[in-house]
VOROKOL-779279 format. One record per residue (C-alpha): x, y, z. Coordinates in Angstrom, 1 decimal, always signed. Each point is the difference from the previous one (the first is absolute). Layout:
<lovexs>
[[X,Y,Z]]
...
</lovexs>
This chain:
<lovexs>
[[+195.1,-67.8,-12.0]]
[[-3.2,+0.3,-2.3]]
[[-0.9,-3.5,+0.4]]
[[+0.4,+0.2,+4.1]]
[[-2.0,+2.9,+0.0]]
[[-2.9,-1.5,-1.9]]
[[+0.1,-3.0,+2.4]]
[[-0.3,+2.5,+3.1]]
[[-2.6,+2.2,-1.3]]
[[-2.2,-2.9,-0.5]]
[[+0.5,-1.9,+3.2]]
[[-0.6,+2.9,+1.8]]
[[-3.6,+0.6,-1.7]]
[[-0.7,-3.6,+0.6]]
[[+1.2,-0.1,+3.6]]
[[-2.4,+3.0,+0.8]]
[[-2.8,-2.3,-1.8]]
[[-2.5,-1.9,+2.1]]
[[-0.1,-3.8,+0.1]]
[[+2.9,-2.3,+0.9]]
[[-1.0,-2.4,-2.6]]
[[-0.4,+2.6,-2.4]]
[[+3.7,+1.4,+0.7]]
[[+1.5,-3.7,-0.2]]
[[-0.3,-0.1,-4.0]]
[[+0.0,+3.4,-0.7]]
[[+3.3,+1.0,+1.3]]
[[+1.7,-3.4,-0.8]]
[[+1.4,-0.1,-3.4]]
[[+0.3,-4.2,+0.1]]
[[-4.1,+0.0,+0.4]]
[[-1.0,+0.5,-3.5]]
[[-3.5,-1.8,+0.2]]
[[-1.9,-2.3,+2.6]]
[[-2.6,-2.4,-0.3]]
[[-0.4,+0.7,-3.7]]
[[-0.3,-2.6,-2.6]]
[[+2.7,-1.1,-2.2]]
[[+0.2,+2.3,-3.1]]
[[-1.3,-1.3,-3.3]]
[[-2.1,+0.8,-3.2]]
[[-3.5,+1.4,+0.7]]
[[-2.3,-2.9,-0.2]]
[[-3.9,+0.2,-0.2]]
[[-2.7,-2.5,+1.5]]
[[-2.8,-0.7,-2.0]]
[[-3.0,-2.5,+0.4]]
[[-0.2,-0.8,-3.7]]
[[+2.5,-0.6,-3.2]]
[[-1.8,+2.6,-1.8]]
[[+0.3,+2.5,+2.6]]
[[+3.7,-0.8,+0.4]]
[[+0.6,+0.2,-3.6]]
[[-1.5,+3.4,-0.1]]
[[+1.6,+1.2,+3.2]]
[[-3.5,+1.2,+1.1]]
[[+0.8,+0.8,+3.2]]
[[-3.2,+1.9,+0.8]]
[[-2.2,-3.1,-0.6]]
[[+2.5,-2.4,+2.0]]
[[-1.5,-1.2,+3.1]]
[[+3.7,-0.2,+1.7]]
[[+1.2,+3.9,-0.5]]
[[-1.2,+3.4,+1.0]]
[[+2.2,+3.4,-1.2]]
[[-0.1,+2.4,+2.8]]
[[+0.9,+3.1,-2.0]]
[[-2.3,+2.8,+0.6]]
[[-1.0,+2.2,+3.0]]
[[+1.9,-0.3,+3.5]]
[[+0.5,+1.8,+3.1]]
[[+3.3,+1.3,+0.9]]
[[+1.3,+2.1,+3.3]]
[[+3.4,+1.7,-0.9]]
[[+2.7,+0.8,+2.3]]
[[+2.3,+3.0,-0.8]]
[[+2.6,-0.3,+2.4]]
[[+1.3,-3.1,+2.1]]
[[-2.4,-1.0,+2.5]]
[[-1.1,-3.6,+1.8]]
[[-2.6,-1.6,-2.5]]
[[-3.1,-2.0,+2.0]]
[[+0.1,-3.3,-1.6]]
[[-3.2,-0.4,+1.3]]
[[-1.6,+2.2,-2.8]]
[[+0.4,-3.0,-2.2]]
[[-2.7,-1.7,+1.7]]
[[-3.2,-0.2,-1.1]]
[[-1.7,+1.6,+3.0]]
[[+2.1,+3.1,-0.5]]
[[-1.8,+3.3,-0.5]]
[[+1.3,+1.4,-3.7]]
[[-3.2,+2.1,-0.6]]
[[+2.3,+3.4,+0.0]]
[[+2.6,-1.7,-2.2]]
[[+0.8,+1.6,-3.5]]
[[-0.9,-2.3,-3.1]]
[[+2.7,-1.1,-2.8]]
[[-0.4,-1.8,-3.1]]
[[+2.3,-3.0,-0.4]]
[[+2.1,-0.2,-2.2]]
[[+1.4,+3.5,+0.9]]
[[+1.2,+2.3,-2.5]]
[[+2.6,+1.7,+2.2]]
[[+1.3,+0.2,+3.5]]
[[-1.5,+1.4,+2.9]]
[[+3.0,+1.8,+1.6]]
[[-0.5,-1.9,+3.1]]
[[+2.3,-1.2,+2.7]]
[[-2.3,-3.3,+0.2]]
[[-3.4,-0.6,-0.8]]
[[-2.8,-2.6,+0.8]]
[[-2.1,-1.5,-2.5]]
[[-3.3,-1.9,+0.4]]
[[-2.6,-1.9,-2.3]]
[[-2.7,-2.5,+0.6]]
[[-0.6,-2.9,-2.3]]
[[-2.6,-2.9,+0.2]]
[[+1.2,-3.7,+0.2]]
[[-2.4,-2.1,-1.6]]
[[-1.0,-3.3,+1.9]]
[[+1.6,-1.8,-2.9]]
[[+3.2,+1.1,+1.0]]
[[-0.1,-2.0,+3.7]]
[[+2.3,-3.1,-1.0]]
[[+2.3,+2.0,-2.1]]
[[+3.2,+1.9,+0.7]]
[[-0.6,+3.7,-0.3]]
[[+3.0,+2.6,-1.0]]
[[+0.0,+3.5,-0.7]]
[[+2.4,+1.2,-2.5]]
[[+1.6,+3.6,-0.4]]
[[+1.3,+1.0,-3.0]]
[[+2.4,+3.2,+1.2]]
[[-0.3,+1.9,+3.2]]
[[+2.8,+2.8,+0.9]]
[[+1.9,-0.6,+2.0]]
[[+0.3,-2.6,+2.4]]
[[-3.8,-1.0,+1.7]]
[[-2.0,-2.7,+2.2]]
[[-2.9,-1.8,-0.8]]
[[-2.9,-0.7,+2.5]]
[[-3.3,-1.8,-0.6]]
[[-2.8,+0.4,+2.8]]
[[+3.0,+1.5,+2.2]]
[[+2.2,-2.9,-0.2]]
[[+3.4,+0.7,-1.3]]
[[+0.3,-2.0,-3.0]]
[[+3.8,+1.0,-1.5]]
[[+2.3,+2.3,-1.1]]
[[+2.0,+1.2,-3.0]]
[[+2.7,+2.6,-0.6]]
[[+0.7,-0.4,-3.9]]
[[-2.7,+2.6,-1.3]]
[[+0.1,-0.6,-3.6]]
[[-0.8,-4.1,-0.3]]
[[-3.0,-1.8,+1.0]]
[[-0.5,-1.7,+3.4]]
[[-2.5,-2.6,+0.8]]
[[-1.1,-0.3,+3.7]]
[[-2.4,-3.1,+1.4]]
[[-2.7,+1.5,+1.9]]
[[-1.8,-3.4,+0.6]]
[[+0.1,+0.0,+3.7]]
[[-1.2,+3.4,+0.3]]
[[-3.3,+0.2,-2.1]]
[[-3.3,-1.6,-0.5]]
[[-3.0,-0.1,-2.2]]
[[-1.5,+3.4,+0.0]]
[[+1.4,+3.5,+0.5]]
[[+3.6,+0.2,+0.8]]
[[+2.4,+2.8,+0.6]]
[[+3.4,+0.5,-1.8]]
[[+2.1,+2.6,+1.0]]
[[+3.9,+1.3,-1.1]]
[[+2.2,+1.9,+2.4]]
[[+2.6,+1.7,-2.7]]
[[+3.3,+1.6,+0.8]]
[[+1.5,+2.6,-2.1]]
[[+3.4,+0.0,+2.0]]
[[+1.0,-3.6,+0.5]]
[[+3.7,-0.9,+0.1]]
[[-0.7,-1.7,-3.2]]
[[-0.2,+3.1,-2.1]]
[[+4.1,+0.2,+0.1]]
[[-0.7,-2.5,-2.8]]
[[-2.6,+2.2,-1.8]]
[[+1.8,+3.2,-0.7]]
[[-1.8,+0.2,-3.9]]
[[-3.5,-0.1,+1.7]]
[[-1.2,+3.5,+0.4]]
[[-3.7,-0.9,+1.4]]
[[-0.6,+2.6,+2.5]]
[[-1.6,-1.9,+3.4]]
[[-1.6,-2.9,-0.2]]
[[-1.9,-1.4,-3.2]]
[[-1.9,-3.2,-0.9]]
[[+0.8,+0.3,-3.4]]
[[-0.7,-3.7,-1.2]]
[[-3.3,-2.2,+0.0]]
[[-1.5,-1.8,+2.9]]
[[-1.8,-3.1,-0.1]]
[[-0.9,-3.0,+2.0]]
[[+0.0,-3.7,-1.5]]
[[-1.3,-3.2,+1.2]]
[[+2.0,-3.1,-1.1]]
[[-0.7,-3.7,+1.2]]
[[+2.3,-1.4,+3.0]]
[[+2.0,-1.7,-2.7]]
[[+0.3,+2.8,-2.4]]
[[+2.5,+1.1,-3.0]]
[[+2.3,+2.5,+1.3]]
[[+2.3,+0.8,-2.9]]
[[+1.3,-1.8,-3.3]]
[[+3.3,-1.2,-1.7]]
[[+0.8,-0.2,-3.6]]
[[+2.6,-0.8,-2.6]]
[[-1.6,+0.1,-3.0]]
[[+3.0,-0.1,-2.5]]
[[-0.3,+0.3,-3.9]]
[[+2.2,-2.2,-2.2]]
[[+1.2,+1.3,-3.1]]
[[-1.7,-3.1,-1.8]]
[[-3.2,+1.7,+0.8]]
[[-1.1,-2.4,+3.0]]
[[-0.4,+1.1,+3.6]]
[[+0.8,-1.4,+3.5]]
[[-2.8,+0.6,+2.4]]
[[+1.3,-0.6,+3.6]]
[[-2.4,+1.6,+2.3]]
[[-0.5,-0.1,+3.6]]
[[-2.8,+1.0,+2.6]]
[[+1.1,+1.0,+3.1]]
[[-2.8,-1.2,+2.6]]
[[-0.2,+0.4,+3.4]]
[[-2.0,-1.6,+2.8]]
[[-1.1,+1.8,+3.2]]
[[-1.6,-3.1,+1.6]]
[[+1.7,-1.9,+2.5]]
[[-1.4,-3.3,-1.0]]
[[+1.4,-1.5,-3.1]]
[[-2.0,+0.5,-3.2]]
[[-0.1,-1.3,-4.0]]
[[-1.1,+2.6,-2.5]]
[[-0.1,-0.5,-3.7]]
[[+1.7,+2.9,-2.5]]
[[-1.2,+0.1,-3.4]]
[[+1.5,+2.2,-2.6]]
[[-0.9,+1.0,-3.7]]
[[+2.3,+1.6,-2.4]]
[[-2.0,+2.1,-2.3]]
[[+1.5,+1.6,-3.0]]
[[+0.0,+3.8,-1.1]]
[[-3.1,-0.3,-1.6]]
[[-1.2,-0.2,+3.4]]
[[-2.4,-2.8,-1.2]]
[[+2.1,-3.4,-0.6]]
[[+1.2,-2.1,+2.7]]
[[+3.5,-1.3,-1.2]]
[[+0.8,-2.2,+3.1]]
[[-1.6,-0.7,+3.2]]
[[+0.5,-2.3,+3.3]]
[[-0.3,-0.7,+3.6]]
[[+2.2,-1.0,+3.0]]
[[-1.1,-1.3,+3.4]]
[[+2.0,+1.6,+2.8]]
[[+0.1,-0.4,+3.8]]
[[+0.7,+2.5,+2.6]]
[[+0.9,-0.5,+3.2]]
[[-0.2,+2.7,+3.1]]
[[-0.3,+3.0,-1.8]]
[[+2.7,-0.8,-2.3]]
[[+0.7,+1.4,-3.6]]
[[+1.2,-1.7,-2.7]]
[[+0.1,+0.4,-4.2]]
[[-2.2,-2.0,-2.2]]
[[+1.8,-0.4,-3.2]]
[[-1.5,-0.4,-3.3]]
[[+2.7,-0.7,-3.3]]
[[-1.0,-0.4,-3.9]]
[[+2.0,+0.4,-3.2]]
[[-2.4,+2.0,-2.4]]
[[+0.5,+0.4,-3.7]]
[[-0.5,+2.9,-2.1]]
[[+0.3,+2.4,+2.8]]
[[-0.5,+3.8,-0.2]]
[[+2.8,+1.9,+1.6]]
[[+0.1,+3.4,+2.0]]
[[+1.9,+2.7,-0.9]]
[[+0.0,+3.5,-0.8]]
[[-0.8,-0.5,-3.7]]
[[-2.9,-2.3,+1.1]]
[[-1.0,-0.4,+3.4]]
[[-2.2,-3.3,+0.0]]
[[-1.5,-0.7,+3.3]]
[[-1.4,-3.4,+1.1]]
[[-2.7,-0.6,+2.9]]
[[+0.5,-2.4,+2.7]]
[[-3.4,-0.6,+1.7]]
[[+0.3,-1.7,+3.4]]
[[-2.6,-1.5,+2.3]]
[[+0.3,-2.2,+3.5]]
[[-2.2,-3.1,+1.0]]
[[-0.4,-0.5,+3.7]]
[[-2.1,-2.8,+1.2]]
[[-1.7,-0.2,-3.2]]
[[-0.8,+4.0,-0.1]]
[[+1.8,+2.5,-2.3]]
[[+1.1,+2.5,+2.5]]
[[+2.1,+2.5,-1.9]]
[[+0.5,+1.1,-4.0]]
[[+2.7,+2.4,-1.0]]
[[+1.8,+0.8,-3.1]]
[[+3.6,+1.5,-0.9]]
[[+1.3,+1.0,-3.5]]
[[+3.4,-0.9,-1.0]]
[[+2.5,+0.0,-3.1]]
[[+2.1,-2.5,-1.5]]
[[+3.1,+2.3,+0.0]]
[[+3.6,-1.2,+0.5]]
[[+2.8,+2.8,+1.4]]
[[+3.6,-0.9,+0.1]]
[[+2.8,+2.9,-0.3]]
[[+3.9,-0.1,+0.0]]
[[+2.8,+2.5,-0.9]]
[[-1.5,+0.3,-3.7]]
[[-3.6,+1.1,+1.3]]
[[-3.3,-1.2,+0.9]]
[[-1.8,-2.9,-1.9]]
[[-3.7,-0.6,-0.1]]
[[-1.1,-3.2,-1.1]]
[[+3.6,-0.7,-1.1]]
[[+0.1,+3.1,-2.3]]
[[+1.8,+3.2,+0.9]]
[[-2.0,+3.0,+0.8]]
[[+1.0,+3.9,-0.4]]
[[-1.2,+1.5,+3.2]]
[[-1.6,+3.3,-0.9]]
[[-0.5,+1.0,+3.7]]
[[-1.0,+3.0,+1.9]]
[[-0.5,+1.2,+3.4]]
[[-4.0,+0.4,+1.0]]
[[-1.1,+2.0,+2.6]]
[[-3.4,-1.8,+0.5]]
[[-3.0,+1.9,+0.2]]
[[-2.5,-1.1,+2.8]]
[[-2.9,-1.3,-2.2]]
[[-0.5,-2.9,-2.5]]
[[-1.3,+2.5,-2.7]]
[[+3.2,+1.7,-0.2]]
[[+1.8,-3.1,-0.1]]
[[-2.0,-1.1,-3.1]]
[[+0.6,+3.4,-1.6]]
[[+3.6,+0.0,+0.8]]
[[+0.4,-3.8,-1.1]]
[[-1.4,+0.5,-3.5]]
[[+2.4,+3.1,-0.6]]
[[+3.0,-2.0,+1.0]]
[[-1.1,-2.9,-2.4]]
[[-0.5,+3.1,-2.9]]
[[+3.8,+1.2,+0.8]]
[[+1.5,-3.7,-0.1]]
[[+0.7,-0.1,+3.6]]
[[-0.4,-3.6,+1.6]]
[[+1.5,+0.4,+3.3]]
[[-1.3,+2.0,+3.0]]
[[+1.9,+0.6,+3.3]]
[[-2.3,+0.8,+2.7]]
[[+1.3,+3.2,+2.0]]
[[+0.1,+0.3,+3.9]]
[[-1.7,-3.3,+0.9]]
[[-2.4,-3.0,-1.4]]
[[-3.4,+0.5,-1.1]]
[[-3.0,-1.6,+0.7]]
[[-1.1,-3.4,-1.5]]
[[-2.1,+1.8,-2.8]]
[[+3.0,+1.5,-1.5]]
[[+1.9,-3.2,-0.9]]
[[-3.3,-1.4,-1.4]]
[[-0.2,+2.6,-2.4]]
[[+3.7,-0.2,-0.7]]
[[-0.6,-3.7,-0.6]]
[[-2.9,+0.5,-2.8]]
[[+1.7,+3.3,-1.7]]
[[+3.7,-1.7,-0.3]]
[[+2.0,+1.9,+2.0]]
[[+3.2,-1.1,+2.0]]
[[+0.3,+1.2,+3.3]]
[[+2.7,+0.7,+2.2]]
[[-1.8,+0.1,+3.5]]
[[+1.7,+1.6,+2.8]]
[[-0.1,-0.4,+3.9]]
[[-0.9,+2.7,+2.5]]
[[+3.3,+1.0,+0.9]]
[[+1.5,+3.5,-0.2]]
[[+2.4,+1.2,+2.8]]
[[+1.4,+3.0,-1.8]]
[[-0.3,+2.2,+3.3]]
[[+2.2,-2.4,+2.0]]
[[+3.2,+1.2,-1.8]]
[[+2.7,-2.3,-1.7]]
[[+2.2,-1.3,+3.1]]
[[+1.6,-3.4,-0.7]]
[[+0.7,-0.6,+3.5]]
[[-1.8,-2.4,+2.0]]
[[-3.1,+1.4,+1.6]]
[[+0.5,+3.2,-2.0]]
[[-3.2,-0.3,-2.3]]
[[-2.7,-2.6,+0.1]]
[[+1.8,-1.8,-3.1]]
[[+2.7,-1.0,+2.8]]
[[-1.9,+0.0,+2.9]]
[[-0.6,-3.3,+1.2]]
[[-3.7,+1.1,+1.4]]
[[-1.3,+0.3,-3.2]]
[[+1.1,-3.2,-1.6]]
[[-3.2,-1.4,+0.1]]
[[-1.9,+3.0,-1.1]]
[[+1.8,+0.2,-3.1]]
[[-0.4,-3.3,-0.7]]
[[-3.7,-0.3,+0.7]]
[[-0.6,+2.8,-2.4]]
[[+2.0,-1.5,-2.6]]
[[-2.3,-3.5,+0.6]]
[[-3.2,+1.7,+0.0]]
[[+0.7,+1.6,-3.2]]
[[+0.8,-3.2,-1.3]]
[[-2.8,-2.5,+1.3]]
[[-2.6,+2.4,-0.9]]
[[+0.9,+0.3,-3.5]]
[[+2.5,-2.9,-1.1]]
[[-3.1,-2.0,-1.8]]
[[-0.4,+3.0,-2.5]]
[[+1.6,-1.2,-3.6]]
[[+0.5,+3.8,-0.5]]
[[+2.3,+0.7,+3.1]]
[[+3.4,-0.6,-1.9]]
[[+2.4,+1.8,+2.7]]
[[+0.0,+0.5,+3.8]]
[[+1.6,+2.9,+1.4]]
[[+1.3,+0.2,+3.6]]
[[-1.5,+3.5,+0.4]]
[[+0.6,+3.9,-0.8]]
[[+3.0,+1.1,+2.1]]
[[+0.3,-2.3,+2.4]]
[[+3.6,+0.5,+1.1]]
[[+3.2,-2.1,-0.5]]
[[+0.7,-2.8,+2.6]]
[[-0.5,-3.3,+1.5]]
[[-3.7,+0.4,+0.3]]
[[-0.1,+0.5,-3.8]]
[[+2.3,-2.9,-0.7]]
[[-2.3,-2.3,+2.1]]
[[-3.4,+1.0,-1.4]]
[[+1.6,-0.9,-3.8]]
[[+1.4,-3.2,+1.7]]
[[-3.6,-1.0,+1.6]]
[[-1.8,+0.9,-3.3]]
[[+2.3,-1.9,-2.4]]
[[-0.5,-3.2,+2.3]]
[[-3.6,-0.1,-1.3]]
[[+0.1,+1.6,-3.4]]
[[+2.3,-1.7,-2.3]]
[[-0.4,+1.3,-3.4]]
[[-0.9,+3.3,-0.1]]
[[+2.7,+3.0,+0.5]]
[[+0.1,+2.0,+3.3]]
[[+1.1,+3.4,-0.2]]
[[+1.0,+2.9,+2.0]]
[[+1.0,+3.0,-1.4]]
[[+1.8,+1.3,+3.3]]
[[+2.2,-3.1,+0.0]]
[[+2.0,+1.6,-3.3]]
[[+2.6,-2.8,-1.0]]
[[-0.5,-1.9,+3.5]]
[[-1.1,-3.5,-0.2]]
[[-3.3,+0.3,+1.5]]
[[-1.8,+0.8,-3.5]]
[[+0.2,-2.5,-2.3]]
[[-0.2,+3.2,-3.1]]
[[+1.7,+2.9,+0.5]]
[[-2.4,+2.9,-0.1]]
[[+0.0,+3.4,-1.3]]
[[+1.9,-0.4,-3.2]]
[[-0.9,-0.3,-3.4]]
[[-0.6,-3.8,-1.2]]
[[+3.3,-1.9,-0.7]]
[[+2.4,-1.4,+2.4]]
[[+1.7,+1.4,+3.1]]
[[+3.7,+0.4,-0.6]]
[[+1.1,-1.7,+3.4]]
[[-1.7,-3.0,-0.1]]
[[-2.0,-0.4,-3.2]]
[[-3.1,+0.1,+1.8]]
[[-3.0,+1.1,-2.2]]
[[-1.0,+3.5,+0.6]]
[[-3.7,+1.6,-0.2]]
[[-1.3,+3.7,-0.1]]
[[-3.1,+1.2,+1.2]]
[[-0.7,+3.3,-2.3]]
[[-2.9,+2.4,+0.2]]
[[-3.2,-1.3,-1.7]]
[[+0.4,+3.4,-2.5]]
[[+3.3,-0.9,-1.3]]
[[-2.0,-3.0,-2.1]]
[[-1.4,+0.8,-3.4]]
[[-3.0,-1.6,-1.2]]
[[+0.8,-3.5,-1.6]]
[[-1.9,-2.4,-2.2]]
[[-1.0,-3.3,+1.5]]
[[+1.8,-2.9,+0.1]]
[[-1.7,-1.3,-3.0]]
[[+0.8,+2.9,-2.1]]
[[+3.2,-1.7,-1.2]]
[[-2.5,-3.0,-0.9]]
[[+0.1,-0.6,-4.0]]
[[-2.6,-2.1,-2.0]]
[[+0.9,-0.8,-3.8]]
[[-1.0,-2.2,-2.8]]
[[+1.4,-3.4,+0.4]]
[[+1.4,-2.4,-3.0]]
[[-3.6,-1.6,-0.6]]
[[-3.8,+0.5,+0.4]]
[[-1.2,-0.1,+3.4]]
[[+3.8,+0.4,+1.6]]
[[+0.8,+3.6,+1.7]]
[[+3.3,+0.8,+1.5]]
[[+0.0,+1.5,+3.1]]
[[+2.7,+1.3,+2.1]]
[[-0.7,+0.7,+3.8]]
[[+1.2,+3.3,+1.0]]
[[-0.4,-0.4,+3.6]]
[[+3.1,-0.5,+2.1]]
[[-1.3,-2.5,+2.5]]
[[-3.6,-0.9,-0.4]]
[[-1.0,-3.0,-2.6]]
[[-2.5,+1.2,-2.8]]
[[-2.4,-3.0,+1.4]]
[[-0.8,+2.5,+2.9]]
[[-1.7,+2.1,-2.7]]
[[-2.8,-0.7,-2.5]]
[[+1.0,-0.4,-3.8]]
[[-3.0,+0.4,-2.0]]
[[-0.7,+0.6,-3.8]]
[[-2.8,+0.6,-2.7]]
[[-0.3,-0.6,-3.6]]
[[-1.9,+2.1,-2.4]]
[[-1.2,-0.4,-3.5]]
[[-0.8,+3.8,-1.2]]
[[-2.4,+0.9,+2.4]]
[[-1.3,-3.3,+1.5]]
[[+1.6,-1.5,+3.0]]
[[+1.1,-3.8,-0.7]]
[[+1.4,-0.5,+3.2]]
[[-1.4,+2.4,+2.9]]
[[+2.3,-0.7,+3.0]]
[[+2.5,-3.0,-0.3]]
[[+2.4,-0.6,+2.7]]
[[+3.4,-1.6,-0.5]]
[[+2.5,-1.8,+2.2]]
[[+3.0,+2.2,+0.1]]
[[+2.3,-1.4,+3.2]]
[[+3.1,+2.4,-1.0]]
[[+2.9,+0.4,+2.5]]
[[+1.1,+3.8,+0.6]]
[[+2.1,+1.2,-2.6]]
[[-0.5,-2.9,-2.3]]
[[-1.6,-0.5,-3.7]]
[[-2.0,-2.9,-1.0]]
[[-2.9,-0.8,-2.6]]
[[-3.3,+0.1,+1.4]]
[[-2.9,-2.3,-2.2]]
[[-3.0,+2.0,-0.8]]
[[-2.8,-2.8,-0.1]]
[[-1.5,+0.3,-3.7]]
[[-2.8,-3.1,+0.4]]
[[-2.6,+1.0,-1.9]]
[[+1.1,+3.0,-2.2]]
[[+0.0,-0.4,-3.6]]
[[+2.8,+0.9,-2.2]]
[[+0.3,+3.7,-1.1]]
[[+1.4,+3.4,+1.2]]
[[-0.7,+1.2,+3.2]]
[[+1.1,+2.6,+2.5]]
[[+1.6,-1.6,+3.2]]
[[+0.1,+2.5,+3.1]]
[[+2.0,-1.7,+3.1]]
[[-0.1,+1.7,+3.2]]
[[+1.3,-0.3,+3.7]]
[[-2.3,+0.7,+2.8]]
[[-0.2,+0.1,+3.5]]
[[-1.2,-3.5,+1.9]]
[[-1.9,+0.5,+2.8]]
[[-1.2,+3.1,+1.4]]
[[+2.9,+2.2,+1.6]]
[[+0.0,+3.5,+1.7]]
[[+1.2,+1.6,-2.9]]
[[-1.7,-2.1,-2.7]]
[[-3.3,-1.7,-0.3]]
[[-0.2,-3.7,-1.3]]
[[+0.8,-0.2,-3.7]]
[[+1.4,+3.5,-0.6]]
[[+2.4,+0.1,-2.8]]
[[+3.4,+1.0,+0.4]]
[[+1.0,-0.1,-3.6]]
[[-1.1,-1.4,-3.3]]
[[+1.6,-0.5,-3.3]]
[[-2.1,-0.3,-3.4]]
[[+1.5,-2.5,-2.7]]
[[-1.2,-1.4,-3.2]]
[[-1.2,-3.4,+0.0]]
[[-0.2,-2.1,-3.4]]
[[-1.3,-3.9,+0.1]]
[[+0.8,-1.9,-3.0]]
[[-1.9,-2.8,-0.9]]
[[+2.9,-2.3,+0.6]]
[[+0.5,+1.0,+3.4]]
[[-3.2,-1.9,+1.3]]
</lovexs>
């Protein structure tokens, strides 16, 4: 009954609204988007390798951020909206000014937003896209008065191709947002009053044959080697066959050492899309985990007819995931999830503050509350070393709990596509981040066929990481049983996972806190135990100093210590040039490469040991 009332109210509002075109999508649960690009990770487009590696958006010739002052006209009750207000010639002198991104909703029934941008002449032969990170709730995008597309998932980014509607010089971009479309049936957790452009807005110009997304399989073997399997998803917007060359470089976590590179020719026909793949077996790879989140950089560039047309980069980690009834494994080793629910604040500075606090408490896994976050959230989780349980933008708690066909959105065939679309939006925009460990089908999406089908669709493409849904209870459409303390579910032996509050965890020593350093069996030998549960000690720098009285004999030496997690080994301290005698040896373990929590070289622990070199030892 509740569900029927919600649908009826939404339809009543929309039937009284203007524009048959607007009504078609806004009142139809099966219409989730129109003319938007395939979802994927945020890709930058740069005119040089240096700009791409530093992600210097401001200096890129092909990107413009449209945040800042916009003009807006709000409607406080349902009324017909004149779409000619989106045209450049419309008089908007009496409209209010608003700063994008907005910090709060405006309480309006609908709103028309407008801004202008200048398209450089260099963009003439490129494909132009506008990206909106998040807009509440459903919205239409217009370029110079022309409809570019529609999107109803208010918390996931959308790209629209505006190439046919723009020209060099001044252009008008407009958004018509509605606060009460039928899609709000699946967004009961969102309390934003009215409309709100709460995310970034940007335009990007890519070549006619462009990098749209990427796929990566970066497995980490227990012998220390890594499998690099990378695919650049390249799309052509041309009618004629075109050949391009795709180049890649794999750069080590120190951001300077290129450890692999290559190129591949590719031919594209009639607006086709294909994946250009690269493979490499790499020795001595530094793995990614919550204990040591080592990130590699893939630098990409496209060459067409002798010119380099696009540079971009992505970050990835060598991390392998598996699970069974005994629990989760990262890089082949069991991991204890110290997991919490996280009501994400709206800005990156708050994320940094909270992530640092989580690490101090030994929290290693965060379930995002309510809906997916923007790409920067996952990038920070990658660099801090936090596992993320991402969550689809689905919450239908106000629709009741009927299990009859049509009784709730979860059991209504009209909503099948909307459920699956939101789950796949969440997946494709975050799948390549090493931090993303689990995928949740939503908050309180209900129980029924549509939740089963959403699970099936996600499992068809995600073969390794768990897909979970707390509302499933012990039903089959959740790989892990959610809501119980860690262990196994009594009825079917599935592993259980529990998300606590951050306050329930006390401060905990770093993973290396259990590492021990002791004197070895002979001069120049030191016994080191790796106290990590996953990370190899080669992810860190093991250094030493040798002192005689007040004189430093060896100021800062480095020794090789490739010791797997939980194991103990003898490490050689080079003594070349050190004369026989009595010394003080200090061995330390330090961070290698800069991290958000510690700079390169910061010591985690150290141990001072006596060192005596007899004359017969040399």
